C-alpha positions as CSV (number, residue, x, y, z in Angstrom):
1,M,0.1,-0.2,0.1
2,Q,1.4,4.0,-0.4
3,T,0.7,6.7,1.2
4,I,0.4,9.8,-0.9
5,T,-0.8,13.5,0.7
6,I,-4.0,15.5,-0.8
7,T,-4.4,18.8,0.2
8,A,-8.4,19.9,-0.3
9,H,-9.5,23.2,0.2
10,T,-13.4,22.8,1.2
11,S,-15.8,25.5,1.6
12,D,-18.2,23.4,3.3
13,V,-18.7,20.1,5.1
14,S,-21.0,18.7,2.1
15,Q,-17.4,18.7,0.1
16,I,-15.7,17.0,2.9
17,E,-19.0,14.2,2.8
18,A,-18.6,14.0,-0.8
19,I,-14.7,13.4,-1.0
20,K,-15.4,10.5,1.9
21,A,-17.7,8.6,-0.5
22,V,-15.7,9.1,-3.8
23,M,-12.7,7.1,-1.2
24,K,-15.4,4.5,-0.2
25,A,-16.8,4.4,-3.8
26,F,-13.1,3.3,-4.9
27,K,-12.5,1.3,-1.3
28,I,-9.8,3.5,-0.8
29,K,-8.3,3.5,3.0
30,F,-8.5,7.7,4.0
31,E,-7.9,9.6,7.2
32,I,-8.7,13.2,7.2
33,E,-7.3,15.8,9.3
34,N,-9.2,18.7,9.7
35,K,-7.3,20.1,12.6
36,D,-7.7,23.7,10.4
37,L,-11.5,23.7,9.7
38,N,-13.7,26.6,11.1
39,L,-16.6,26.6,8.7
40,E,-18.5,28.0,11.7
41,K,-17.3,31.2,11.1
42,S,-17.8,31.3,7.4
43,M,-21.6,29.8,7.9
44,P,-24.6,31.8,8.1
45,D,-26.5,32.1,11.7
46,E,-29.6,30.2,9.9
47,I,-27.6,27.4,9.3
48,L,-25.7,26.6,12.3
49,Q,-29.0,26.9,14.2
50,N,-30.4,23.1,12.2
51,Q,-26.6,21.7,12.7
52,M,-26.7,18.5,13.9
53,T,-24.2,17.4,17.1
54,Q,-20.9,15.8,16.1
55,K,-22.9,13.0,18.6
56,E,-26.1,13.0,16.4
57,F,-24.5,13.7,13.0
58,V,-22.3,10.5,13.8
59,Q,-25.1,8.3,14.4
60,W,-27.0,9.5,11.6
61,I,-24.4,8.2,9.1
62,A,-24.4,5.0,11.0
63,A,-27.8,4.9,10.5
64,A,-27.6,5.4,6.8
65,E,-24.5,2.9,6.1
66,K,-26.9,0.2,7.7
67,S,-30.0,1.3,5.6
68,P,-30.9,-0.9,3.1
69,T,-30.3,0.2,-0.6
70,M,-31.7,-0.6,-4.1
71,T,-30.9,0.7,-7.8
72,L,-32.3,3.4,-9.5
73,D,-34.1,0.7,-12.0
74,T,-35.5,-1.1,-9.1
75,F,-36.8,2.3,-7.5
76,N,-38.2,3.4,-9.9
77,K,-40.4,0.2,-10.8
78,K,-41.3,0.5,-7.1
79,W,-42.6,4.1,-7.8
80,E,-44.2,3.7,-10.6
81,Q,-46.3,0.4,-8.9
82,E,-47.0,2.8,-6.1
83,T,-48.0,5.7,-8.6
84,N,-50.2,3.1,-10.2
85,K,-52.3,2.1,-7.1
86,I,-53.2,5.6,-5.7
87,Q,-54.5,6.4,-9.7
88,N,-56.3,3.2,-9.4
89,L,-57.9,4.1,-6.4
90,I,-58.1,7.9,-7.3
91,Q,-60.4,6.5,-10.1
């Protein structure tokens, strides 16, 4: 295994999460060092008031990783079936 260093200049948490998602998708082991990260200064107050605590965020990620997934094709088929059921009930 070869270790490289990549510096990413992110402007918000969603960019960090996107980087994590790409690394996971390619099954690359990674570490994120964010000692200089201070996003709160650049965020409006209304966004900060709706922020999760770090513990809530970690729990949310853990739950999301355990949740079942499906392909887009499967989702579209199920969506069409449910839409048809609702339309039949309306008629």
